[in-house]
C-alpha positions as a Python dict, from the first residue, in 0.01 Angstrom:
ca = {
    (1, 'M'): (0, 0, 0),
    (2, 'H'): (-79, -372, -1),
    (3, 'K'): (-26, -398, 374),
    (4, 'R'): (-261, -108, 441),
    (5, 'L'): (-533, -255, 221),
    (6, 'A'): (-499, -599, 376),
    (7, 'A'): (-516, -453, 727),
    (8, 'K'): (-825, -252, 640),
    (9, 'T'): (-999, -558, 500),
    (10, 'S'): (-912, -768, 804),
    (11, 'L'): (-1078, -514, 1030),
    (12, 'I'): (-1389, -501, 816),
    (13, 'I'): (-1444, -873, 819),
    (14, 'A'): (-1373, -886, 1193),
    (15, 'G'): (-1116, -1158, 1183),
    (16, 'L'): (-1335, -1410, 1000),
    (17, 'L'): (-1121, -1393, 691),
    (18, 'L'): (-913, -1660, 866),
    (19, 'V'): (-1193, -1903, 803),
    (20, 'S'): (-1013, -2229, 864),
    (21, 'S'): (-701, -2371, 1020),
    (22, 'S'): (-588, -2468, 673),
    (23, 'A'): (-558, -2106, 556),
    (24, 'W'): (-211, -2055, 413),
    (25, 'A'): (0, -1743, 387),
    (26, 'L'): (87, -1630, 38),
    (27, 'E'): (460, -1639, 85),
    (28, 'G'): (761, -1791, -84),
    (29, 'T'): (679, -2060, -337),
    (30, 'D'): (303, -2004, -317),
    (31, 'S'): (336, -1633, -391),
    (32, 'Q'): (576, -1697, -677),
    (33, 'R'): (350, -1965, -822),
    (34, 'I'): (49, -1733, -818),
    (35, 'K'): (247, -1447, -970),
    (36, 'A'): (362, -1676, -1251),
    (37, 'L'): (5, -1798, -1307),
    (38, 'M'): (-127, -1442, -1325),
    (39, 'D'): (148, -1327, -1562),
    (40, 'D'): (100, -1629, -1789),
    (41, 'T'): (-277, -1573, -1799),
    (42, 'I'): (-307, -1195, -1817),
    (43, 'A'): (-21, -1105, -2054),
    (44, 'P'): (-158, -1302, -2353),
    (45, 'L'): (-512, -1185, -2271),
    (46, 'M'): (-403, -823, -2292),
    (47, 'A'): (-205, -882, -2609),
    (48, 'E'): (-488, -1061, -2789),
    (49, 'H'): (-749, -797, -2704),
    (50, 'R'): (-523, -489, -2717),
    (51, 'I'): (-595, -402, -2354),
    (52, 'P'): (-382, -106, -2244),
    (53, 'G'): (-401, -177, -1871),
    (54, 'M'): (-543, -418, -1615),
    (55, 'S'): (-569, -440, -1238),
    (56, 'I'): (-633, -780, -1079),
    (57, 'A'): (-717, -838, -713),
    (58, 'L'): (-716, -1192, -578),
    (59, 'S'): (-833, -1327, -241),
    (60, 'I'): (-743, -1677, -124),
    (61, 'D'): (-830, -1786, 229),
    (62, 'G'): (-842, -1424, 338),
    (63, 'Q'): (-504, -1334, 189),
    (64, 'Q'): (-501, -1062, -74),
    (65, 'Q'): (-268, -1017, -368),
    (66, 'Y'): (-272, -739, -628),
    (67, 'F'): (-137, -747, -982),
    (68, 'N'): (-114, -442, -1206),
    (69, 'Y'): (-32, -444, -1575),
    (70, 'G'): (13, -186, -1848),
    (71, 'E'): (-103, 173, -1861),
    (72, 'A'): (-399, 365, -1723),
    (73, 'N'): (-331, 649, -1967),
    (74, 'Q'): (-141, 560, -2281),
    (75, 'E'): (-96, 919, -2394),
    (76, 'A'): (74, 1016, -2067),
    (77, 'G'): (241, 679, -2011),
    (78, 'T'): (75, 650, -1668),
    (79, 'P'): (107, 297, -1528),
    (80, 'V'): (-175, 107, -1363),
    (81, 'T'): (-130, 102, -984),
    (82, 'D'): (-325, -12, -679),
    (83, 'E'): (-494, 330, -676),
    (84, 'T'): (-606, 333, -1040),
    (85, 'L'): (-981, 394, -1076),
    (86, 'F'): (-1169, 195, -1339),
    (87, 'E'): (-1524, 232, -1462),
    (88, 'L'): (-1715, -72, -1332),
    (89, 'G'): (-2007, -62, -1574),
    (90, 'S'): (-2271, -315, -1472),
    (91, 'I'): (-2063, -441, -1179),
    (92, 'S'): (-2218, -130, -1023),
    (93, 'K'): (-2545, -325, -1006),
    (94, 'I'): (-2425, -553, -725),
    (95, 'F'): (-2359, -242, -515),
    (96, 'T'): (-2700, -94, -598),
    (97, 'A'): (-2863, -424, -505),
    (98, 'A'): (-2690, -415, -168),
    (99, 'L'): (-2854, -79, -91),
    (100, 'T'): (-3198, -222, -168),
    (101, 'G'): (-3112, -524, 47),
    (102, 'Y'): (-3008, -286, 324),
    (103, 'A'): (-3340, -100, 303),
    (104, 'Q'): (-3524, -431, 327),
    (105, 'S'): (-3315, -558, 620),
    (106, 'S'): (-3391, -235, 810),
    (107, 'G'): (-3765, -276, 746),
    (108, 'T'): (-3792, 27, 518),
    (109, 'L'): (-3920, -163, 216),
    (110, 'A'): (-3994, -515, 95),
    (111, 'L'): (-3888, -670, -235),
    (112, 'S'): (-4242, -799, -274),
    (113, 'D'): (-4388, -447, -275),
    (114, 'P'): (-4518, -300, -603),
    (115, 'A'): (-4285, -41, -753),
    (116, 'S'): (-4555, 227, -767),
    (117, 'Q'): (-4593, 210, -389),
    (118, 'Y'): (-4277, 418, -356),
    (119, 'L'): (-4340, 675, -624),
    (120, 'P'): (-4681, 843, -667),
    (121, 'A'): (-4593, 934, -1026),
    (122, 'L'): (-4608, 563, -1115),
    (123, 'E'): (-4951, 498, -964),
    (124, 'G'): (-5198, 379, -1226),
    (125, 'S'): (-4920, 253, -1453),
    (126, 'A'): (-4792, -98, -1528),
    (127, 'F'): (-4575, -64, -1217),
    (128, 'D'): (-4876, -122, -996),
    (129, 'E'): (-4826, -491, -1086),
    (130, 'I'): (-4444, -501, -1096),
    (131, 'T'): (-4251, -562, -777),
    (132, 'L'): (-3913, -432, -667),
    (133, 'L'): (-3788, -790, -691),
    (134, 'E'): (-3891, -813, -1055),
    (135, 'L'): (-3714, -485, -1129),
    (136, 'G'): (-3399, -612, -957),
    (137, 'T'): (-3398, -944, -1144),
    (138, 'Y'): (-3481, -804, -1492),
    (139, 'T'): (-3816, -985, -1494),
    (140, 'A'): (-4044, -678, -1499),
    (141, 'G'): (-4192, -758, -1840),
    (142, 'E'): (-3903, -689, -2080),
    (143, 'L'): (-3787, -339, -2005),
    (144, 'P'): (-3516, -268, -2266),
    (145, 'L'): (-3141, -279, -2221),
    (146, 'Q'): (-3116, 102, -2238),
    (147, 'F'): (-3346, 402, -2221),
    (148, 'P'): (-3453, 544, -2557),
    (149, 'G'): (-3224, 824, -2670),
    (150, 'A'): (-3498, 1084, -2623),
    (151, 'V'): (-3505, 1023, -2245),
    (152, 'Q'): (-3268, 1292, -2121),
    (153, 'S'): (-3426, 1426, -1801),
    (154, 'E'): (-3590, 1293, -1488),
    (155, 'A'): (-3928, 1419, -1605),
    (156, 'Q'): (-3887, 1241, -1938),
    (157, 'M'): (-3777, 927, -1754),
    (158, 'L'): (-4087, 922, -1535),
    (159, 'D'): (-4306, 986, -1838),
    (160, 'Y'): (-4138, 694, -2015),
    (161, 'Y'): (-4211, 460, -1724),
    (162, 'R'): (-4574, 579, -1700),
    (163, 'Q'): (-4636, 502, -2067),
    (164, 'W'): (-4435, 180, -2091),
    (165, 'Q'): (-4626, -146, -2128),
    (166, 'P'): (-4485, -494, -2055),
    (167, 'K'): (-4433, -732, -2348),
    (168, 'S'): (-4474, -1034, -2118),
    (169, 'P'): (-4631, -1089, -1775),
    (170, 'P'): (-4406, -970, -1490),
    (171, 'G'): (-4199, -1257, -1356),
    (172, 'S'): (-4232, -1468, -1672),
    (173, 'H'): (-3922, -1361, -1870),
    (174, 'R'): (-3579, -1214, -1799),
    (175, 'L'): (-3442, -940, -2021),
    (176, 'Y'): (-3124, -773, -1898),
    (177, 'S'): (-3204, -405, -1845),
    (178, 'N'): (-3046, -91, -1703),
    (179, 'P'): (-3386, 84, -1669),
    (180, 'S'): (-3510, -217, -1468),
    (181, 'I'): (-3254, -247, -1191),
    (182, 'G'): (-3186, 126, -1219),
    (183, 'L'): (-3546, 198, -1122),
    (184, 'M'): (-3512, -35, -823),
    (185, 'G'): (-3217, 172, -701),
    (186, 'Y'): (-3401, 497, -771),
    (187, 'L'): (-3709, 385, -576),
    (188, 'T'): (-3491, 265, -289),
    (189, 'A'): (-3342, 611, -258),
    (190, 'Q'): (-3689, 767, -280),
    (191, 'R'): (-3804, 547, 6),
    (192, 'L'): (-3497, 625, 220),
    (193, 'G'): (-3537, 995, 153),
    (194, 'K'): (-3181, 1087, 52),
    (195, 'P'): (-2982, 1111, -272),
    (196, 'F'): (-2872, 773, -403),
    (197, 'E'): (-2502, 859, -392),
    (198, 'T'): (-2525, 980, -30),
    (199, 'L'): (-2702, 662, 75),
    (200, 'M'): (-2441, 444, -92),
    (201, 'E'): (-2163, 626, 91),
    (202, 'D'): (-2335, 612, 429),
    (203, 'A'): (-2484, 262, 415),
    (204, 'L'): (-2221, 74, 217),
    (205, 'F'): (-1894, 246, 131),
    (206, 'A'): (-1812, 391, 474),
    (207, 'P'): (-1907, 81, 681),
    (208, 'L'): (-1704, -145, 453),
    (209, 'G'): (-1410, 94, 430),
    (210, 'L'): (-1439, 150, 55),
    (211, 'E'): (-1227, 464, 41),
    (212, 'H'): (-1176, 482, -334),
    (213, 'S'): (-1521, 426, -484),
    (214, 'Y'): (-1697, 718, -651),
    (215, 'Y'): (-1988, 807, -877),
    (216, 'Q'): (-1831, 1143, -947),
    (217, 'V'): (-1454, 1121, -926),
    (218, 'P'): (-1332, 1412, -709),
    (219, 'E'): (-1072, 1651, -843),
    (220, 'A'): (-809, 1516, -603),
    (221, 'Q'): (-854, 1167, -753),
    (222, 'Q'): (-864, 1262, -1122),
    (223, 'G'): (-499, 1166, -1162),
    (224, 'H'): (-587, 809, -1066),
    (225, 'Y'): (-887, 784, -1303),
    (226, 'A'): (-788, 567, -1596),
    (227, 'Y'): (-887, 645, -1950),
    (228, 'G'): (-1083, 376, -2127),
    (229, 'Y'): (-1009, 299, -2490),
    (230, 'S'): (-1260, 247, -2768),
    (231, 'K'): (-1236, -19, -3037),
    (232, 'E'): (-1046, 237, -3245),
    (233, 'G'): (-805, 309, -2960),
    (234, 'T'): (-949, 652, -2878),
    (235, 'P'): (-938, 761, -2512),
    (236, 'I'): (-1292, 759, -2374),
    (237, 'R'): (-1486, 787, -2050),
    (238, 'V'): (-1847, 711, -1966),
    (239, 'N'): (-2112, 967, -2057),
    (240, 'P'): (-2380, 1070, -1806),
    (241, 'G'): (-2718, 904, -1857),
    (242, 'M'): (-3046, 842, -1680),
    (243, 'L'): (-2997, 627, -1371),
    (244, 'D'): (-2632, 588, -1462),
    (245, 'A'): (-2519, 572, -1098),
    (246, 'Q'): (-2767, 299, -1016),
    (247, 'A'): (-2697, 86, -1324),
    (248, 'Y'): (-2340, 138, -1445),
    (249, 'G'): (-2179, 453, -1306),
    (250, 'L'): (-1946, 345, -1024),
    (251, 'K'): (-1570, 401, -1052),
    (252, 'S'): (-1346, 210, -814),
    (253, 'T'): (-1017, 34, -756),
    (254, 'A'): (-970, -342, -778),
    (255, 'A'): (-884, -340, -405),
    (256, 'D'): (-1212, -173, -306),
    (257, 'V'): (-1413, -414, -521),
    (258, 'L'): (-1225, -706, -365),
    (259, 'T'): (-1318, -577, -20),
    (260, 'F'): (-1683, -587, -128),
    (261, 'V'): (-1637, -939, -268),
    (262, 'E'): (-1479, -1055, 59),
    (263, 'A'): (-1767, -904, 255),
    (264, 'N'): (-2003, -1118, 45),
    (265, 'M'): (-1784, -1425, 72),
    (266, 'N'): (-1763, -1397, 453),
    (267, 'S'): (-2068, -1189, 542),
    (268, 'A'): (-2107, -1365, 877),
    (269, 'G'): (-1810, -1159, 985),
    (270, 'L'): (-2018, -845, 947),
    (271, 'E'): (-2249, -974, 1222),
    (272, 'E'): (-1961, -985, 1470),
    (273, 'S'): (-1849, -636, 1368),
    (274, 'K'): (-2199, -502, 1446),
    (275, 'L'): (-2297, -464, 1082),
    (276, 'G'): (-2580, -716, 1096),
    (277, 'A'): (-2814, -518, 872),
    (278, 'L'): (-2544, -502, 607),
    (279, 'S'): (-2482, -876, 639),
    (280, 'Q'): (-2852, -939, 578),
    (281, 'A'): (-2843, -695, 287),
    (282, 'L'): (-2563, -881, 114),
    (283, 'A'): (-2736, -1213, 177),
    (284, 'A'): (-3044, -1077, 1),
    (285, 'T'): (-2835, -1003, -309),
    (286, 'R'): (-2697, -1359, -317),
    (287, 'T'): (-3037, -1521, -269),
    (288, 'G'): (-3161, -1697, -582),
    (289, 'Y'): (-3499, -1576, -708),
    (290, 'F'): (-3518, -1712, -1065),
    (291, 'E'): (-3349, -1985, -1265),
    (292, 'F'): (-3246, -1969, -1631),
    (293, 'G'): (-3090, -2298, -1729),
    (294, 'N'): (-2781, -2341, -1511),
    (295, 'M'): (-2777, -1978, -1397),
    (296, 'T'): (-2958, -1856, -1087),
    (297, 'Q'): (-3047, -1485, -1075),
    (298, 'G'): (-3006, -1296, -751),
    (299, 'L'): (-3013, -920, -703),
    (300, 'G'): (-2720, -820, -919),
    (301, 'W'): (-2525, -1139, -852),
    (302, 'E'): (-2568, -1441, -1079),
    (303, 'S'): (-2471, -1784, -948),
    (304, 'Y'): (-2402, -2142, -1052),
    (305, 'T'): (-2370, -2462, -852),
    (306, 'H'): (-2000, -2524, -784),
    (307, 'P'): (-1809, -2679, -948),
    (308, 'V'): (-1936, -2538, -1276),
    (309, 'A'): (-1806, -2626, -1621),
    (310, 'L'): (-1661, -2343, -1826),
    (311, 'E'): (-1921, -2386, -2102),
    (312, 'K'): (-2202, -2334, -1850),
    (313, 'L'): (-2046, -2009, -1729),
    (314, 'L'): (-2005, -1891, -2086),
    (315, 'E'): (-2365, -1980, -2164),
    (316, 'G'): (-2497, -1787, -1864),
    (317, 'N'): (-2292, -1479, -1960),
    (318, 'S'): (-2358, -1500, -2334),
    (319, 'L'): (-2497, -1228, -2557),
    (320, 'E'): (-2816, -1433, -2586),
    (321, 'M'): (-2866, -1401, -2210),
    (322, 'V'): (-2806, -1026, -2230),
    (323, 'L'): (-2993, -930, -2546),
    (324, 'Q'): (-3281, -1175, -2568),
    (325, 'P'): (-3577, -1245, -2335),
    (326, 'N'): (-3544, -1582, -2164),
    (327, 'P'): (-3828, -1773, -1993),
    (328, 'A'): (-3803, -1741, -1615),
    (329, 'N'): (-3848, -2014, -1356),
    (330, 'R'): (-3942, -1844, -1029),
    (331, 'L'): (-3792, -2020, -725),
    (332, 'T'): (-4051, -2065, -450),
    (333, 'P'): (-3924, -2038, -186),
    (334, 'P'): (-3616, -1844, -297),
    (335, 'L'): (-3285, -2027, -287),
    (336, 'A'): (-3080, -1923, 17),
    (337, 'P'): (-2718, -1809, -35),
    (338, 'R'): (-2493, -2108, -95),
    (339, 'Q'): (-2139, -2196, 3),
    (340, 'E'): (-2110, -2442, -287),
    (341, 'A'): (-2172, -2186, -559),
    (342, 'L'): (-1983, -1957, -793),
    (343, 'Y'): (-2116, -1601, -788),
    (344, 'N'): (-2019, -1369, -1071),
    (345, 'K'): (-2093, -1041, -1249),
    (346, 'T'): (-1961, -883, -1565),
    (347, 'G'): (-1957, -512, -1636),
    (348, 'A'): (-1858, -277, -1916),
    (349, 'T'): (-1875, 76, -2047),
    (350, 'N'): (-1763, 179, -2394),
    (351, 'G'): (-1400, 193, -2278),
    (352, 'F'): (-1381, -48, -1984),
    (353, 'G'): (-1446, -416, -1915),
    (354, 'G'): (-1460, -595, -1579),
    (355, 'Y'): (-1540, -927, -1416),
    (356, 'V'): (-1581, -1034, -1053),
    (357, 'A'): (-1633, -1387, -921),
    (358, 'F'): (-1603, -1579, -596),
    (359, 'V'): (-1665, -1924, -450),
    (360, 'P'): (-1740, -1922, -74),
    (361, 'S'): (-1660, -2290, -17),
    (362, 'E'): (-1317, -2246, -177),
    (363, 'Q'): (-1260, -1907, -13),
    (364, 'I'): (-1140, -1765, -343),
    (365, 'G'): (-1242, -1444, -515),
    (366, 'I'): (-1115, -1240, -806),
    (367, 'V'): (-1163, -890, -948),
    (368, 'M'): (-1046, -818, -1302),
    (369, 'L'): (-1065, -458, -1426),
    (370, 'A'): (-946, -340, -1768),
    (371, 'N'): (-953, -14, -1960),
    (372, 'R'): (-1091, -169, -2275),
    (373, 'N'): (-1428, -339, -2327),
    (374, 'Y'): (-1324, -687, -2441),
    (375, 'P'): (-1546, -998, -2477),
    (376, 'N'): (-1707, -1153, -2170),
    (377, 'Q'): (-1595, -1493, -2294),
    (378, 'A'): (-1229, -1396, -2265),
    (379, 'R'): (-1275, -1258, -1911),
    (380, 'I'): (-1454, -1569, -1792),
    (381, 'E'): (-1207, -1808, -1953),
    (382, 'A'): (-916, -1629, -1783),
    (383, 'A'): (-1082, -1625, -1441),
    (384, 'H'): (-1195, -1987, -1474),
    (385, 'H'): (-838, -2091, -1558),
    (386, 'I'): (-703, -1906, -1254),
    (387, 'F'): (-965, -2052, -1021),
    (388, 'S'): (-920, -2405, -1156),
    (389, 'T'): (-544, -2391, -1121),
    (390, 'L'): (-549, -2251, -768),
    (391, 'T'): (-816, -2485, -632),
    (392, 'E'): (-696, -2812, -786),
    (393, 'S'): (-543, -3066, -551),
    (394, 'P'): (-161, -3054, -531),
}
């Protein structure tokens, strides 16, 4: 299984995963050292937070390793494997952002366009003055974290947007919001004229070779779909909701998510494999549009100048950054994608918790997926420890 996944990824990135003559094969002592590091880091993490199962995918200089722990289904005793599907939660947003970037790179839309330009139902509303970029960076004027409970249909959703009024001028404050970036994905699909899920498959999943990424898990894959576990230990899976696919609804394997991370880490390789529009799309998601302290907000991705201290990462991923409005510093011109940066994204549903991060200059990336929603701080501390250990000088 590992060999097949590694071969698939090598083809996708068109050979550029071997980015330097110093790239080293993960064999012998190196492989054993990494396995020991992962075991020593992940086992206590799972024990402390009562995590039933985890799947970790690691990329170093284009070499992939996979580590699976615990159970995907405690009741059935099903172990986590390379094929286990986890709910990605808000990690889904970096995929949604890539579709909007793809639409922009193909000339179909522009991030600077007002949101109402792509949906007549929004004309005459606050969205005449709110751009797609502001939706994608949570700076639309303080849209809330979730839709109100009464919003249960598309008609109710559109009525909610028509009546909603910003609490602050667009572009002035960031408030993390599913209805914000979710609307960006919805409007992108409206502009491209196909269902969102179909567009994601055609524009992103198929070109990158993401063979195990789904919004609706097919019957043939249900046996690989892990159960999440609530705080009480009850088996749970995500409930449908408005714009769930766009904001938090993707289910995938750690290997597929790592393929996406590697495409971002080495997107120049997509140019050589005749996927130039997709390369530009991914670059748009890693571009910095606003600053909030040490964190730079892209489309989906959040970044920090590398090297970054652990406390700065924790601050940028804190509950205060998620739940409270923070003054925004618009970057003019936007900050181009950086090699010397750490890009990251957390994600969770009621039963799952994930974290992805990569550093282009170090050619290292990690995907951590778990079937329990445990604190962001613990995820980031574990990943930071792994990165620091693997990138320190011998």
